[in-house]
DOBA-90782 format. One line per field, with one value per residue (C-alpha): residue number from 1; chain; x, z, y; residue in three letters. Coordinates in Angstrom, 2 decimals, decimal comma, always signed. Layout:
<pts>
k: NUM ...
c: A ...
xx: X ...
zz: Z ...
yy: Y ...
r: ALA ...
</pts>
This chain:
<pts>
k: 1 2 3 4 5 6 7 8 9 10 11 12 13 14 15 16 17 18 19 20 21 22 23 24 25 26 27 28 29 30 31 32 33 34 35 36 37 38 39 40 41 42 43 44 45 46 47 48 49 50 51 52 53 54 55 56 57 58 59 60 61 62 63 64 65 66 67 68 69 70 71 72 73 74 75 76 77 78 79 80 81 82 83 84 85 86 87 88 89 90 91 92 93 94 95 96 97 98 99 100 101 102 103 104 105 106 107 108 109 110 111 112 113 114 115 116 117 118 119 120 121 122 123 124 125 126 127 128 129 130 131 132 133 134 135 136 137 138 139 140 141 142 143 144 145 146 147 148 149 150 151 152 153 154 155 156 157 158 159 160 161 162 163 164 165 166 167 168 169 170 171 172 173 174 175 176 177 178 179 180 181 182 183 184 185 186 187 188 189 190 191 192 193 194 195 196 197 198 199 200 201 202 203 204 205 206 207 208 209 210 211 212 213 214 215 216 217 218 219 220 221 222 223 224 225 226 227 228 229 230 231 232 233 234 235 236 237 238 239 240 241 242 243 244 245 246 247 248 249 250 251 252 253 254 255 256 257 258 259 260 261 262 263 264 265 266 267 268 269 270 271 272 273 274 275 276 277 278 279 280 281 282 283 284 285 286 287 288 289 290 291 292 293 294 295 296 297 298 299 300 301 302 303 304 305 306 307 308 309 310 311 312 313 314 315 316 317 318 319 320 321 322 323 324 325 326 327 328 329 330 331 332 333 334 335 336 337 338 339 340 341 342 343 344 345 346 347 348 349 350 351 352 353 354 355 356 357 358 359 360 361 362 363 364 365 366 367 368 369 370 371 372 373 374 375 376 377 378 379 380 381 382 383 384 385 386 387 388 389 390 391 392
c: A A A A A A A A A A A A A A A A A A A A A A A A A A A A A A A A A A A A A A A A A A A A A A A A A A A A A A A A A A A A A A A A A A A A A A A A A A A A A A A A A A A A A A A A A A A A A A A A A A A A A A A A A A A A A A A A A A A A A A A A A A A A A A A A A A A A A A A A A A A A A A A A A A A A A A A A A A A A A A A A A A A A A A A A A A A A A A A A A A A A A A A A A A A A A A A A A A A A A A A A A A A A A A A A A A A A A A A A A A A A A A A A A A A A A A A A A A A A A A A A A A A A A A A A A A A A A A A A A A A A A A A A A A A A A A A A A A A A A A A A A A A A A A A A A A A A A A A A A A A A A A A A A A A A A A A A A A A A A A A A A A A A A A A A A A A A A A A A A A A A A A A A A A A A A A A A A A A A A A A A A A A A A A A A A A A A A A A A A A A A A A A A A A A A A A A A
xx: -98,36 -98,15 -95,06 -95,32 -95,67 -92,09 -90,98 -89,77 -86,13 -86,60 -88,15 -85,47 -82,66 -84,28 -82,84 -85,27 -84,27 -81,71 -82,47 -86,12 -85,33 -82,91 -85,54 -88,22 -86,02 -85,08 -88,89 -89,71 -87,06 -88,32 -91,92 -90,46 -89,09 -85,64 -83,88 -83,12 -81,39 -81,83 -79,87 -80,98 -83,93 -83,80 -87,16 -87,68 -88,82 -91,23 -94,81 -96,08 -96,89 -100,29 -101,25 -100,50 -102,56 -105,43 -105,27 -105,83 -108,36 -110,40 -109,86 -111,53 -114,38 -114,89 -115,12 -111,78 -111,52 -112,05 -109,74 -107,55 -105,20 -102,56 -99,93 -101,11 -103,20 -102,86 -102,54 -99,85 -98,01 -98,16 -97,07 -94,06 -93,22 -93,10 -91,05 -88,51 -88,40 -88,09 -86,18 -84,06 -83,39 -84,65 -87,25 -90,04 -93,65 -96,60 -96,33 -92,75 -93,87 -95,06 -96,47 -95,58 -95,97 -92,90 -89,41 -88,91 -91,71 -90,28 -87,03 -88,52 -90,82 -87,73 -85,43 -88,25 -88,92 -85,40 -83,41 -83,37 -81,72 -77,98 -77,84 -75,55 -76,25 -73,18 -73,54 -70,99 -70,29 -71,31 -74,94 -78,46 -79,11 -82,35 -80,54 -78,92 -82,03 -84,12 -81,77 -81,76 -85,41 -85,26 -82,75 -79,78 -76,45 -74,86 -71,39 -69,89 -67,64 -66,00 -64,98 -63,65 -63,55 -59,85 -60,85 -64,12 -66,36 -65,93 -66,92 -63,67 -64,48 -61,62 -62,80 -66,30 -65,17 -63,02 -66,00 -68,44 -68,96 -71,55 -73,75 -73,68 -77,25 -77,85 -75,72 -77,14 -76,09 -77,44 -76,85 -77,10 -76,19 -77,44 -75,47 -72,45 -74,16 -71,75 -73,03 -71,80 -70,56 -71,13 -67,60 -68,05 -71,42 -70,06 -67,15 -69,61 -71,80 -68,83 -68,21 -71,94 -71,85 -69,07 -71,45 -74,61 -76,12 -75,83 -78,71 -78,68 -80,82 -80,23 -81,94 -82,40 -84,79 -82,72 -82,32 -83,44 -81,52 -78,05 -75,47 -74,90 -73,24 -73,89 -76,02 -78,02 -77,69 -80,00 -77,77 -80,23 -79,76 -75,92 -75,96 -78,50 -76,95 -77,52 -80,79 -82,97 -80,92 -81,29 -84,06 -84,84 -86,15 -87,65 -90,53 -92,09 -90,72 -87,69 -88,15 -91,64 -91,65 -94,24 -92,68 -96,18 -97,92 -95,87 -95,48 -92,68 -92,10 -90,18 -89,43 -87,54 -88,20 -91,82 -91,63 -90,14 -92,48 -95,57 -94,08 -93,52 -97,11 -98,39 -96,48 -97,94 -101,50 -100,97 -99,55 -100,50 -102,53 -102,82 -101,40 -103,97 -105,97 -106,48 -102,67 -101,82 -103,88 -101,42 -98,61 -100,04 -100,24 -96,80 -95,42 -97,51 -97,15 -94,44 -91,11 -90,62 -91,40 -88,82 -86,24 -86,98 -86,52 -83,28 -81,94 -82,70 -81,02 -78,07 -77,63 -78,09 -75,67 -72,96 -73,57 -73,38 -70,04 -68,33 -69,36 -68,13 -64,83 -64,21 -64,24 -60,64 -60,32 -63,39 -62,68 -65,42 -65,88 -68,14 -71,45 -72,70 -76,42 -79,26 -79,36 -76,70 -73,15 -71,08 -68,22 -65,40 -64,88 -61,21 -59,36 -59,60 -63,24 -63,60 -67,26 -69,90 -72,91 -71,46 -70,54 -74,17 -75,64 -73,60 -74,18 -78,06 -77,68 -75,02 -75,85 -79,35 -77,92 -79,51 -77,22 -77,03 -74,02 -72,06 -72,07 -75,64 -74,48 -71,37 -68,71 -68,11 -65,77 -68,47 -71,78 -74,51 -76,00 -79,05 -79,31 -83,12 -83,57 -83,13 -79,88 -80,40 -80,82 -77,69 -75,71 -77,09 -76,11 -72,59 -71,98 -73,18 -71,22 -68,00 -68,79 -69,22 -65,91 -64,07 -65,01 -63,33
zz: +195,99 +192,30 +191,16 +189,98 +186,14 +184,41 +183,53 +180,01 +179,42 +179,36 +182,73 +184,22 +182,78 +183,87 +186,93 +188,90 +189,39 +192,18 +192,93 +193,35 +195,44 +197,75 +198,26 +199,18 +201,69 +203,35 +203,57 +204,90 +207,55 +208,32 +208,67 +211,31 +213,44 +212,18 +212,01 +208,31 +206,25 +202,62 +200,01 +197,38 +195,55 +192,11 +192,72 +193,33 +196,85 +195,70 +195,13 +191,55 +190,94 +191,69 +188,48 +186,74 +189,41 +188,88 +184,96 +185,67 +188,17 +185,58 +182,92 +185,32 +186,03 +182,37 +181,80 +180,21 +181,49 +178,12 +175,98 +173,89 +170,71 +171,58 +170,41 +172,75 +173,06 +169,89 +171,65 +173,73 +170,83 +169,03 +172,24 +172,66 +168,84 +169,12 +172,38 +170,71 +167,74 +169,59 +172,90 +171,77 +168,01 +166,55 +163,95 +164,96 +163,70 +165,90 +164,02 +165,23 +168,95 +170,84 +174,45 +176,74 +180,33 +181,49 +179,99 +180,64 +178,38 +175,65 +175,86 +175,95 +172,80 +170,87 +171,72 +170,68 +167,34 +166,16 +167,78 +166,52 +168,34 +167,70 +167,52 +169,66 +171,95 +172,47 +175,94 +177,67 +181,39 +184,04 +182,87 +184,05 +185,15 +183,10 +179,67 +179,53 +180,85 +178,18 +175,38 +176,65 +176,38 +172,85 +172,24 +171,72 +173,37 +175,36 +174,45 +177,26 +176,54 +179,96 +181,66 +185,04 +187,65 +186,80 +183,41 +184,35 +183,01 +179,68 +176,58 +174,83 +171,18 +170,12 +172,59 +171,23 +167,54 +168,13 +169,57 +166,36 +164,33 +161,53 +164,52 +166,08 +165,87 +168,65 +170,74 +173,95 +175,48 +178,70 +179,46 +182,09 +183,24 +185,77 +188,02 +187,34 +186,82 +183,79 +181,27 +177,59 +176,12 +172,59 +171,24 +172,58 +170,94 +167,59 +167,65 +168,50 +165,55 +163,21 +164,27 +163,81 +160,41 +159,60 +160,46 +158,50 +160,11 +163,70 +165,37 +168,60 +171,57 +173,65 +177,03 +178,22 +181,10 +183,38 +180,69 +183,32 +186,25 +185,35 +187,69 +187,25 +184,04 +182,29 +179,24 +177,82 +174,21 +172,44 +170,39 +167,57 +167,11 +166,48 +163,00 +160,28 +158,43 +161,23 +162,74 +161,08 +163,04 +166,35 +168,98 +171,88 +175,14 +177,72 +180,14 +183,01 +185,99 +187,05 +185,90 +187,11 +189,94 +188,31 +188,79 +189,70 +186,78 +184,46 +181,60 +179,05 +175,25 +172,38 +169,47 +166,14 +162,70 +161,83 +160,60 +163,93 +165,91 +164,09 +164,80 +168,45 +168,61 +167,10 +169,84 +172,44 +171,09 +171,70 +175,25 +177,34 +174,82 +175,55 +178,50 +181,31 +179,42 +182,16 +183,38 +179,73 +180,40 +183,38 +181,12 +178,56 +181,41 +182,37 +178,75 +178,06 +181,70 +183,19 +183,85 +187,05 +189,04 +187,13 +187,49 +191,43 +191,78 +189,74 +191,94 +195,07 +193,67 +192,88 +196,32 +197,75 +194,97 +196,16 +199,72 +198,86 +196,87 +199,60 +202,22 +200,05 +199,33 +202,85 +203,66 +203,54 +200,83 +198,80 +195,17 +193,41 +189,99 +190,93 +189,02 +186,82 +186,50 +187,65 +191,38 +192,11 +193,12 +192,12 +194,47 +194,20 +197,31 +198,86 +197,10 +200,10 +199,45 +196,42 +196,56 +196,38 +196,85 +200,16 +201,31 +200,79 +202,27 +205,39 +205,33 +205,48 +208,16 +210,45 +209,96 +208,53 +205,40 +202,08 +199,22 +195,78 +194,95 +191,78 +190,35 +189,37 +187,07 +185,97 +188,32 +191,46 +192,82 +193,36 +195,10 +194,14 +196,53 +195,79 +196,86 +196,27 +199,98 +202,74 +203,93 +207,11 +205,53 +203,42 +206,61 +208,46 +205,50 +205,25 +208,97 +208,52 +205,47 +207,29 +210,19 +207,86 +205,90 +209,27 +209,64 +206,51
yy: +68,21 +69,38 +70,94 +74,63 +75,23 +75,16 +78,64 +79,85 +80,18 +83,92 +84,01 +81,83 +84,14 +87,50 +89,33 +91,54 +95,25 +95,33 +99,00 +98,28 +95,20 +97,15 +99,91 +97,42 +95,59 +98,95 +99,78 +96,38 +96,84 +100,08 +98,80 +96,36 +99,20 +99,46 +102,65 +102,84 +105,58 +104,98 +106,76 +104,18 +105,64 +106,82 +108,92 +112,67 +113,36 +116,25 +115,89 +116,41 +120,03 +121,18 +122,39 +118,99 +117,30 +119,57 +119,01 +115,24 +115,90 +118,01 +115,33 +112,96 +115,21 +115,58 +111,85 +111,35 +107,78 +105,73 +103,88 +106,10 +105,64 +102,99 +105,50 +108,26 +111,20 +113,29 +116,60 +115,13 +113,68 +116,97 +119,07 +116,61 +116,74 +120,57 +120,43 +118,24 +120,43 +123,75 +122,76 +119,98 +120,93 +117,59 +118,32 +115,99 +115,30 +113,91 +110,39 +110,24 +110,17 +107,13 +107,75 +104,86 +103,60 +105,22 +105,54 +101,75 +100,69 +103,14 +101,26 +97,86 +98,73 +100,12 +97,07 +94,51 +96,16 +96,77 +93,93 +90,30 +87,18 +87,30 +91,15 +93,09 +95,94 +98,29 +99,39 +102,03 +100,80 +101,71 +101,59 +101,71 +98,22 +97,59 +97,98 +94,37 +92,69 +94,25 +93,40 +89,78 +89,73 +90,71 +88,03 +90,43 +89,99 +93,05 +94,13 +96,35 +99,43 +99,81 +102,99 +103,81 +106,53 +106,95 +108,36 +110,21 +107,49 +109,04 +106,94 +105,81 +106,01 +103,88 +101,15 +101,45 +101,39 +98,19 +96,31 +97,11 +93,98 +93,10 +92,06 +95,38 +96,73 +99,41 +101,63 +102,91 +106,36 +107,96 +111,56 +112,93 +109,59 +106,98 +105,97 +108,31 +111,69 +112,27 +114,77 +114,37 +117,50 +118,77 +117,89 +114,32 +113,96 +115,41 +112,93 +109,93 +110,98 +110,93 +107,31 +106,34 +107,91 +105,41 +102,40 +102,80 +99,64 +100,97 +102,53 +104,81 +105,22 +108,16 +107,96 +111,60 +111,26 +113,51 +116,15 +119,02 +117,92 +119,49 +121,24 +124,93 +125,66 +122,37 +122,04 +119,18 +118,46 +115,80 +113,37 +113,47 +117,13 +116,81 +115,40 +115,61 +112,76 +110,16 +111,64 +109,00 +106,40 +107,98 +107,38 +109,48 +108,20 +110,69 +111,10 +112,99 +110,99 +112,90 +116,55 +116,73 +114,41 +112,15 +108,64 +106,98 +108,45 +106,02 +108,49 +108,27 +108,69 +107,28 +109,52 +108,82 +107,39 +107,04 +103,47 +102,10 +104,34 +102,86 +99,19 +100,24 +101,35 +98,17 +96,24 +98,51 +97,90 +94,25 +94,49 +97,54 +99,70 +103,22 +105,13 +106,03 +108,83 +111,25 +110,96 +111,99 +115,19 +115,83 +115,32 +117,77 +120,33 +119,76 +120,34 +123,36 +124,87 +126,96 +125,18 +127,23 +124,13 +121,99 +124,83 +125,15 +120,97 +121,12 +123,94 +122,01 +118,87 +121,00 +122,11 +118,72 +117,18 +119,55 +118,64 +115,07 +115,50 +117,62 +114,76 +112,00 +113,63 +114,31 +110,51 +108,85 +106,16 +107,36 +108,33 +110,44 +111,84 +114,78 +114,07 +116,91 +115,80 +113,60 +113,07 +110,29 +109,99 +106,93 +106,87 +104,25 +102,26 +101,85 +99,21 +96,78 +96,49 +94,20 +92,94 +95,85 +93,67 +92,31 +95,81 +97,16 +94,08 +94,37 +98,23 +97,50 +94,84 +96,55 +100,39 +100,52 +102,17 +101,46 +102,19 +100,28 +97,92 +99,22 +95,57 +96,21 +98,96 +97,00 +98,32 +96,17 +98,89 +101,36 +102,12 +104,44 +107,08 +109,33 +113,02 +113,00 +113,11 +115,75 +117,25 +115,58 +112,16 +112,73 +113,86 +110,80 +108,52 +109,83 +109,25 +105,67 +105,04 +106,33 +104,01 +101,07 +101,81 +101,67 +98,02 +96,89
r: UNK UNK UNK UNK UNK UNK UNK UNK UNK UNK UNK UNK UNK UNK UNK UNK UNK UNK UNK UNK UNK UNK UNK UNK UNK UNK UNK UNK UNK UNK UNK UNK UNK UNK UNK UNK UNK UNK UNK UNK UNK UNK UNK UNK UNK UNK UNK UNK UNK UNK UNK UNK UNK UNK UNK UNK UNK UNK UNK UNK UNK UNK UNK UNK UNK UNK UNK UNK UNK UNK UNK UNK UNK UNK UNK UNK UNK UNK UNK UNK UNK UNK UNK UNK UNK UNK UNK UNK UNK UNK UNK UNK UNK UNK UNK UNK UNK UNK UNK UNK UNK UNK UNK UNK UNK UNK UNK UNK UNK UNK UNK UNK UNK UNK UNK UNK UNK UNK UNK UNK UNK UNK UNK UNK UNK UNK UNK UNK UNK UNK UNK UNK UNK UNK UNK UNK UNK UNK UNK UNK UNK UNK UNK UNK UNK UNK UNK UNK UNK UNK UNK UNK UNK UNK UNK UNK UNK UNK UNK UNK UNK UNK UNK UNK UNK UNK UNK UNK UNK UNK UNK UNK UNK UNK UNK UNK UNK UNK UNK UNK UNK UNK UNK UNK UNK UNK UNK UNK UNK UNK UNK UNK UNK UNK UNK UNK UNK UNK UNK UNK UNK UNK UNK UNK UNK UNK UNK UNK UNK UNK UNK UNK UNK UNK UNK UNK UNK UNK UNK UNK UNK UNK UNK UNK UNK UNK UNK UNK UNK UNK UNK UNK UNK UNK UNK UNK UNK UNK UNK UNK UNK UNK UNK UNK UNK UNK UNK UNK UNK UNK UNK UNK UNK UNK UNK UNK UNK UNK UNK UNK UNK UNK UNK UNK UNK UNK UNK UNK UNK UNK UNK UNK UNK UNK UNK UNK UNK UNK UNK UNK UNK UNK UNK UNK UNK UNK UNK UNK UNK UNK UNK UNK UNK UNK UNK UNK UNK UNK UNK UNK UNK UNK UNK UNK UNK UNK UNK UNK UNK UNK UNK UNK UNK UNK UNK UNK UNK UNK UNK UNK UNK UNK UNK UNK UNK UNK UNK UNK UNK UNK UNK UNK UNK UNK UNK UNK UNK UNK UNK UNK UNK UNK UNK UNK UNK UNK UNK UNK UNK UNK UNK UNK UNK UNK UNK UNK UNK UNK UNK UNK UNK UNK UNK UNK UNK UNK UNK UNK UNK UNK UNK UNK UNK UNK UNK UNK UNK UNK UNK UNK UNK UNK UNK UNK UNK UNK UNK UNK UNK UNK UNK UNK
</pts>
């Protein structure tokens, strides 16, 4: 029997997405007849609004099914440039916007065109689990900037600046954040902009995919809008998955310096080429249409987020920094539990509870739970979590 082909070093080193792996395992167990309660998904539980679906359906009926420009539909690029200029305070031209197959491809493309082997990516921790893997695929090294629940998961600027070296190329920020739900305030962003200004070789990527999912009283501020002096070194990643419940549509975008966007477009032209043509018409309808649907979904998440927060805070031994955005909570487990992967594996096997280990996000003391599920599922999940904790 022939041995399988030898894999590349990149493929061998690459780690699959743990969140997708856990969700898949939970669904497989459910298909086998197991009673599974999943609080693991990073996905809205709403359907895409009807007017967006209708726009894509109309595009199909009009024959918009052919190849399009690799950088994206010109109308959509223009609409997003206008959105960034008017809503986010980032003066943007259409040639500064690239339409991608989801926010993941936007990040991947940026990393590929600005990072070289040996470069360093500065990454506040906890972090979304795909950032380090994408940096590694570009040949870069990830340098973590740790934070903890005890300090509210705030970015320590002194710790960040102490880790900047001549190899530091890109800083990644994510607000509202996954997994912590933290929202960076204006004064934090202004202080960060002053730090970035002192290091002219440092680029910044701001992942703003959860910009509309904010707790009452919170405000989203785009980092690229904070300081004109560093704007040309800032790149904004966003998309339609979370705000408009369009995860399966695979629609994201990257915005920033036109030269970098042109290079990222060239890369995309040699990999996936254009995003699905009729799906982009759905995205165009989303950008141009009423935001009532976005507001309604955000209000629903707020109610469920508060419900999840109250439930977690009532469990003895759990420490929680209340999330202010996105649809996650990232509680710290009791000190006697030191292995989040083992805890989550046992929770799934013993209690049928699917949650994500914090080690996937850089903090082995925590777990991530999603509130993008019904009140009943949250209640059920909290009961299973409490039973699981009693076994340790």
